[in-house]
DOVOLUM-499936 format. One record per residue: residue number from 1; residue in three letters; chain; y negated, x negated, z negated of N, C-alpha, C in turn. Coordinates in pm, 1 decimal, padded with zeros to 6 digits. Layout:
BEGIN
(NUM,"ALA","A",(Y,X,Z),(Y,X,Z),(Y,X,Z))
...
***
This chain:
BEGIN
(1,"MET","A",(-11562.8,-17636.6,-27876.3),(-11658.7,-17646.3,-27768.2),(-11604.1,-17576.8,-27643.7))
(2,"VAL","A",(-11683.7,-17491.5,-27586.0),(-11643.9,-17420.0,-27465.3),(-11656.4,-17513.0,-27345.5))
(3,"GLU","A",(-11549.7,-17519.8,-27268.7),(-11550.8,-17603.6,-27149.9),(-11600.9,-17522.1,-27031.2))
(4,"PRO","A",(-11698.0,-17575.2,-26957.1),(-11747.1,-17501.1,-26840.0),(-11638.3,-17492.7,-26733.4))
(5,"LEU","A",(-11644.0,-17388.5,-26655.9),(-11546.6,-17369.8,-26549.4),(-11586.5,-17454.7,-26429.4))
(6,"VAL","A",(-11489.4,-17526.4,-26377.7),(-11508.4,-17607.3,-26257.4),(-11412.8,-17553.6,-26152.7))
(7,"ILE","A",(-11464.9,-17523.7,-26034.2),(-11382.7,-17470.6,-25925.2),(-11409.2,-17554.5,-25800.9))
(8,"LYS","A",(-11302.4,-17612.2,-25745.9),(-11314.7,-17695.7,-25626.4),(-11214.1,-17649.3,-25521.8))
(9,"PRO","A",(-11256.9,-17564.4,-25429.3),(-11165.2,-17522.0,-25322.8),(-11162.7,-17624.2,-25208.5))
(10,"TYR","A",(-11044.5,-17642.9,-25150.4),(-11031.2,-17729.5,-25033.6),(-10905.9,-17687.1,-24957.4))
(11,"ASP","A",(-10892.2,-17738.7,-24836.3),(-10778.8,-17702.9,-24750.5),(-10688.9,-17823.8,-24726.7))
(12,"ILE","A",(-10558.2,-17799.3,-24726.6),(-10458.8,-17900.3,-24690.2),(-10353.6,-17832.0,-24603.7))
(13,"ASP","A",(-10336.4,-17881.3,-24482.4),(-10234.0,-17830.1,-24390.8),(-10235.3,-17677.7,-24379.3))
(14,"GLY","A",(-10352.4,-17619.6,-24370.3),(-10365.3,-17475.6,-24353.6),(-10359.0,-17395.0,-24481.7))
(15,"ALA","A",(-10328.8,-17459.9,-24592.0),(-10324.6,-17390.6,-24721.4),(-10458.4,-17408.4,-24791.7))
(16,"ARG","A",(-10502.3,-17304.3,-24857.4),(-10625.7,-17310.0,-24936.8),(-10585.3,-17343.5,-25079.1))
(17,"ILE","A",(-10632.4,-17456.7,-25127.7),(-10606.7,-17500.5,-25263.7),(-10734.5,-17477.1,-25344.8))
(18,"VAL","A",(-10720.1,-17418.3,-25460.4),(-10835.6,-17395.7,-25547.6),(-10806.1,-17467.7,-25678.8))
(19,"LEU","A",(-10868.9,-17582.6,-25697.1),(-10853.3,-17662.4,-25818.3),(-10948.2,-17606.8,-25923.4))
(20,"VAL","A",(-10893.5,-17572.4,-26039.1),(-10972.8,-17508.9,-26144.7),(-10960.6,-17591.1,-26272.5))
(21,"GLY","A",(-11071.3,-17602.7,-26344.9),(-11070.5,-17672.5,-26472.8),(-11158.6,-17599.1,-26572.5))
(22,"GLY","A",(-11128.6,-17615.4,-26699.9),(-11208.1,-17551.3,-26804.7),(-11141.5,-17425.5,-26857.0))
(23,"GLU","A",(-11223.9,-17330.5,-26898.7),(-11175.2,-17206.3,-26957.1),(-11201.8,-17088.3,-26864.0))
(24,"ILE","A",(-11099.6,-17005.5,-26845.4),(-11113.6,-16884.3,-26764.4),(-11115.8,-16767.7,-26861.3))
(25,"ASP","A",(-11234.2,-16709.5,-26877.1),(-11252.2,-16599.6,-26972.2),(-11349.9,-16498.0,-26913.8))
(26,"ALA","A",(-11392.1,-16403.8,-26994.5),(-11480.7,-16296.8,-26946.4),(-11610.1,-16351.1,-26885.7))
(27,"ALA","A",(-11657.4,-16462.8,-26936.7),(-11782.8,-16519.2,-26885.0),(-11764.0,-16593.1,-26752.7))
(28,"THR","A",(-11647.0,-16653.1,-26732.6),(-11626.7,-16736.8,-26614.1),(-11537.2,-16674.7,-26507.1))
(29,"ALA","A",(-11458.1,-16575.0,-26543.9),(-11363.7,-16514.0,-26449.4),(-11430.8,-16461.3,-26322.2))
(30,"PRO","A",(-11551.7,-16403.6,-26330.7),(-11614.0,-16356.6,-26206.9),(-11637.8,-16468.1,-26104.3))
(31,"GLN","A",(-11665.8,-16588.4,-26150.2),(-11683.6,-16701.5,-26058.7),(-11553.3,-16730.3,-25983.8))
(32,"LEU","A",(-11443.3,-16733.4,-26057.3),(-11314.1,-16758.6,-25995.0),(-11276.0,-16644.6,-25901.7))
(33,"ALA","A",(-11301.9,-16522.0,-25943.3),(-11271.2,-16406.2,-25859.0),(-11344.3,-16413.9,-25725.9))
(34,"GLU","A",(-11469.5,-16454.8,-25730.2),(-11548.3,-16465.1,-25606.3),(-11488.0,-16567.8,-25511.2))
(35,"VAL","A",(-11447.6,-16681.8,-25564.1),(-11385.8,-16784.9,-25479.9),(-11254.1,-16734.4,-25421.9))
(36,"LEU","A",(-11170.3,-16673.4,-25505.3),(-11040.6,-16625.3,-25457.7),(-11055.7,-16510.2,-25359.2))
(37,"ASP","A",(-11158.8,-16428.9,-25375.6),(-11183.6,-16319.7,-25281.0),(-11213.1,-16372.7,-25140.7))
(38,"ASN","A",(-11265.3,-16494.4,-25133.1),(-11302.4,-16552.7,-25004.7),(-11193.0,-16640.1,-24944.4))
(39,"CYS","A",(-11077.6,-16646.0,-25007.4),(-10964.7,-16721.7,-24953.2),(-10889.6,-16632.4,-24855.4))
(40,"ASP","A",(-10878.9,-16677.9,-24731.6),(-10815.6,-16592.1,-24631.6),(-10706.0,-16661.1,-24551.8))
(41,"GLY","A",(-10662.1,-16777.1,-24593.4),(-10556.1,-16847.3,-24521.7),(-10419.5,-16787.8,-24548.0))
(42,"PRO","A",(-10316.4,-16843.7,-24484.6),(-10180.5,-16792.5,-24502.3),(-10120.8,-16825.4,-24639.6))
(43,"THR","A",(-10178.2,-16926.0,-24705.9),(-10130.3,-16965.7,-24837.7),(-10249.9,-16995.8,-24927.0))
(44,"VAL","A",(-10247.2,-16940.8,-25047.0),(-10349.1,-16969.8,-25147.6),(-10277.0,-17024.5,-25269.6))
(45,"CYS","A",(-10318.2,-17142.7,-25312.1),(-10256.9,-17207.2,-25427.4),(-10365.7,-17242.0,-25528.1))
(46,"VAL","A",(-10353.1,-17189.0,-25648.2),(-10450.4,-17216.3,-25753.7),(-10390.2,-17322.5,-25845.3))
(47,"ASP","A",(-10457.7,-17436.3,-25853.3),(-10412.1,-17549.8,-25933.0),(-10482.5,-17546.3,-26068.2))
(48,"LEU","A",(-10405.7,-17522.5,-26174.2),(-10462.9,-17507.9,-26308.1),(-10445.8,-17633.0,-26394.1))
(49,"THR","A",(-10432.3,-17749.0,-26332.7),(-10410.4,-17873.5,-26405.1),(-10504.2,-17890.7,-26523.8))
(50,"ASP","A",(-10631.9,-17863.5,-26503.3),(-10731.7,-17889.0,-26606.9),(-10781.0,-17762.6,-26677.6))
(51,"VAL","A",(-10704.9,-17653.6,-26668.4),(-10742.9,-17530.4,-26737.3),(-10686.8,-17535.8,-26880.0))
(52,"THR","A",(-10773.3,-17508.1,-26975.8),(-10733.5,-17516.1,-27116.6),(-10714.8,-17380.1,-27181.6))
(53,"PHE","A",(-10764.3,-17274.1,-27115.6),(-10759.7,-17141.5,-27176.4),(-10771.5,-17035.9,-27067.7))
(54,"VAL","A",(-10692.4,-16928.5,-27081.0),(-10702.6,-16812.6,-26992.1),(-10693.2,-16687.9,-27079.1))
(55,"ASP","A",(-10790.3,-16596.7,-27064.8),(-10782.1,-16470.6,-27138.7),(-10740.1,-16358.6,-27043.6))
(56,"SER","A",(-10741.0,-16236.5,-27092.8),(-10695.0,-16122.6,-27012.5),(-10781.0,-16100.1,-26888.5))
(57,"THR","A",(-10907.7,-16134.1,-26897.1),(-10995.2,-16120.4,-26780.4),(-10950.1,-16215.8,-26670.6))
(58,"GLY","A",(-10915.6,-16335.9,-26709.1),(-10864.8,-16433.0,-26612.8),(-10732.4,-16389.1,-26552.9))
(59,"LEU","A",(-10645.0,-16335.1,-26636.1),(-10517.3,-16286.1,-26584.5),(-10537.0,-16174.5,-26482.7))
(60,"ALA","A",(-10634.6,-16089.0,-26506.8),(-10664.6,-15981.6,-26411.5),(-10711.0,-16039.1,-26277.8))
(61,"VAL","A",(-10785.3,-16147.3,-26281.8),(-10830.2,-16213.2,-26157.7),(-10708.6,-16260.6,-26078.7))
(62,"PHE","A",(-10611.4,-16322.0,-26147.0),(-10491.2,-16368.9,-26078.1),(-10410.3,-16253.1,-26020.7))
(63,"ALA","A",(-10396.5,-16145.3,-26095.3),(-10321.6,-16029.2,-26046.7),(-10388.8,-15968.3,-25923.6))
(64,"THR","A",(-10519.9,-15957.8,-25926.3),(-10594.4,-15902.9,-25812.2),(-10583.3,-15993.9,-25691.0))
(65,"ALA","A",(-10595.9,-16124.3,-25712.5),(-10585.3,-16219.9,-25601.5),(-10446.0,-16215.2,-25539.7))
(66,"TYR","A",(-10344.3,-16202.3,-25623.8),(-10207.8,-16189.6,-25573.5),(-10194.5,-16064.2,-25486.6))
(67,"LYS","A",(-10245.9,-15953.5,-25536.0),(-10236.9,-15827.0,-25462.8),(-10307.6,-15836.9,-25328.0))
(68,"ARG","A",(-10425.1,-15895.1,-25325.3),(-10499.4,-15908.4,-25199.0),(-10426.5,-15999.7,-25101.5))
(69,"ALA","A",(-10369.9,-16108.4,-25152.4),(-10294.3,-16198.6,-25065.5),(-10172.9,-16125.7,-25007.2))
(70,"ALA","A",(-10100.9,-16052.5,-25092.3),(-09982.4,-15979.6,-25046.7),(-10018.9,-15875.6,-24940.9))
(71,"GLU","A",(-10130.8,-15808.8,-24957.7),(-10174.0,-15706.6,-24861.6),(-10199.8,-15765.2,-24723.3))
(72,"ARG","A",(-10240.7,-15891.5,-24717.3),(-10266.3,-15952.8,-24586.4),(-10150.4,-16042.3,-24542.5))
(73,"GLY","A",(-10039.9,-16038.7,-24619.1),(-09920.5,-16114.2,-24582.2),(-09927.0,-16262.1,-24615.7))
(74,"ALA","A",(-10014.6,-16299.8,-24706.2),(-10029.9,-16439.9,-24744.7),(-09949.9,-16470.2,-24871.2))
(75,"ALA","A",(-09916.0,-16595.3,-24887.6),(-09849.1,-16641.0,-25010.1),(-09955.7,-16674.9,-25113.0))
(76,"PHE","A",(-09928.1,-16644.6,-25239.0),(-10019.6,-16676.5,-25349.0),(-09938.6,-16738.3,-25461.4))
(77,"MET","A",(-09982.6,-16854.3,-25506.7),(-09910.3,-16920.7,-25614.7),(-10006.6,-16990.5,-25709.6))
(78,"VAL","A",(-09955.8,-17017.1,-25827.3),(-10030.9,-17088.3,-25930.1),(-09947.0,-17210.2,-25965.9))
(79,"GLN","A",(-10009.9,-17326.9,-25966.5),(-09933.3,-17447.9,-25994.7),(-09999.2,-17533.4,-26101.0))
(80,"ASN","A",(-09921.7,-17628.6,-26150.0),(-09967.6,-17722.8,-26252.0),(-10020.3,-17652.4,-26375.7))
(81,"VAL","A",(-09940.2,-17558.2,-26423.4),(-09977.5,-17478.5,-26540.1),(-09925.3,-17548.1,-26665.6))
(82,"THR","A",(-10014.2,-17574.9,-26759.2),(-09973.8,-17638.1,-26884.4),(-09887.9,-17540.1,-26964.8))
(83,"PRO","A",(-09804.9,-17590.0,-27054.2),(-09721.2,-17500.6,-27134.7),(-09802.7,-17396.9,-27212.7))
(84,"HIS","A",(-09917.5,-17437.0,-27264.8),(-10002.4,-17345.2,-27342.1),(-10051.7,-17229.2,-27255.0))
(85,"VAL","A",(-10099.4,-17261.3,-27136.6),(-10149.3,-17157.1,-27045.7),(-10032.7,-17076.0,-26989.1))
(86,"ARG","A",(-09922.5,-17141.3,-26960.4),(-09805.7,-17069.5,-26908.8),(-09759.2,-16963.1,-27007.5))
(87,"ARG","A",(-09769.1,-16993.0,-27134.8),(-09727.0,-16897.9,-27237.8),(-09803.3,-16766.0,-27226.2))
(88,"VAL","A",(-09929.8,-16772.5,-27190.4),(-10010.9,-16651.3,-27173.5),(-09955.9,-16568.6,-27056.2))
(89,"PHE","A",(-09918.7,-16635.9,-26947.5),(-09858.6,-16565.8,-26833.9),(-09725.4,-16502.5,-26874.4))
(90,"GLU","A",(-09647.5,-16571.7,-26956.4),(-09518.0,-16520.5,-26999.9),(-09531.9,-16400.7,-27093.5))
(91,"ILE","A",(-09622.9,-16408.9,-27189.6),(-09642.2,-16299.6,-27285.6),(-09678.7,-16170.3,-27214.1))
(92,"THR","A",(-09757.4,-16182.0,-27108.5),(-09802.1,-16063.5,-27035.1),(-09708.4,-16027.5,-26920.3))
(93,"THR","A",(-09602.7,-16103.2,-26902.1),(-09503.6,-16091.0,-26794.5),(-09563.9,-16108.2,-26654.4))
(94,"LEU","A",(-09681.8,-16163.8,-26647.3),(-09741.6,-16191.8,-26516.7),(-09663.2,-16301.5,-26444.9))
(95,"ASP","A",(-09587.7,-16379.5,-26519.8),(-09504.8,-16482.8,-26458.2),(-09391.8,-16422.1,-26373.9))
(96,"HIS","A",(-09362.1,-16293.1,-26393.1),(-09261.3,-16224.1,-26311.3),(-09318.5,-16186.8,-26174.8))
(97,"LEU","A",(-09448.4,-16173.3,-26167.3),(-09515.5,-16134.4,-26042.9),(-09556.3,-16256.5,-25961.7))
(98,"LEU","A",(-09612.3,-16353.8,-26028.1),(-09668.0,-16471.5,-25961.3),(-09566.3,-16584.3,-25952.2))
(99,"ALA","A",(-09576.1,-16660.7,-25844.9),(-09501.3,-16785.9,-25836.5),(-09579.7,-16888.6,-25917.4))
(100,"ILE","A",(-09520.3,-16935.4,-26028.3),(-09589.3,-17027.4,-26117.6),(-09507.8,-17155.1,-26128.7))
(101,"GLU","A",(-09572.7,-17267.7,-26100.7),(-09508.1,-17397.4,-26111.4),(-09568.6,-17471.6,-26230.1))
(102,"PRO","A",(-09484.5,-17527.5,-26316.8),(-09535.4,-17599.8,-26433.1),(-09600.9,-17731.4,-26396.8))
(103,"LEU","A",(-09672.1,-17787.2,-26491.3),(-09739.3,-17916.3,-26475.7),(-09637.0,-18025.0,-26466.2))
***
C-alpha cells in the first residue's frame, strides 16, 4: 500500500523544521520540493521520522534544497532517518553532502 505524503512545516527558535511522513517518490517529490523551495530561514531541518521510502526523485529534491540553502548561507540537514532510508542516502553517497542524523 502506498503511503500518502504528509508534510508539516513549522518553526522553532528561528529554524524551519519540515516534518515529512510517507513515501517520497516521483509522484510526491514535487510537493516536498515546493515546501523546501519556500524555506528561507537560517536553518532548514527535514525530519524524516515517518518516511518509509525515498527514490531518486526524492534524493534530487534533497540535493537541490541543500544547494539552495548553501547559496543563501543557510544550514540544511536531514534528521531522524531510519536505517532503511539512510541506506539509500549512503548508496548514492548523498550522505557525504548532507548532514544526516539517524533516528
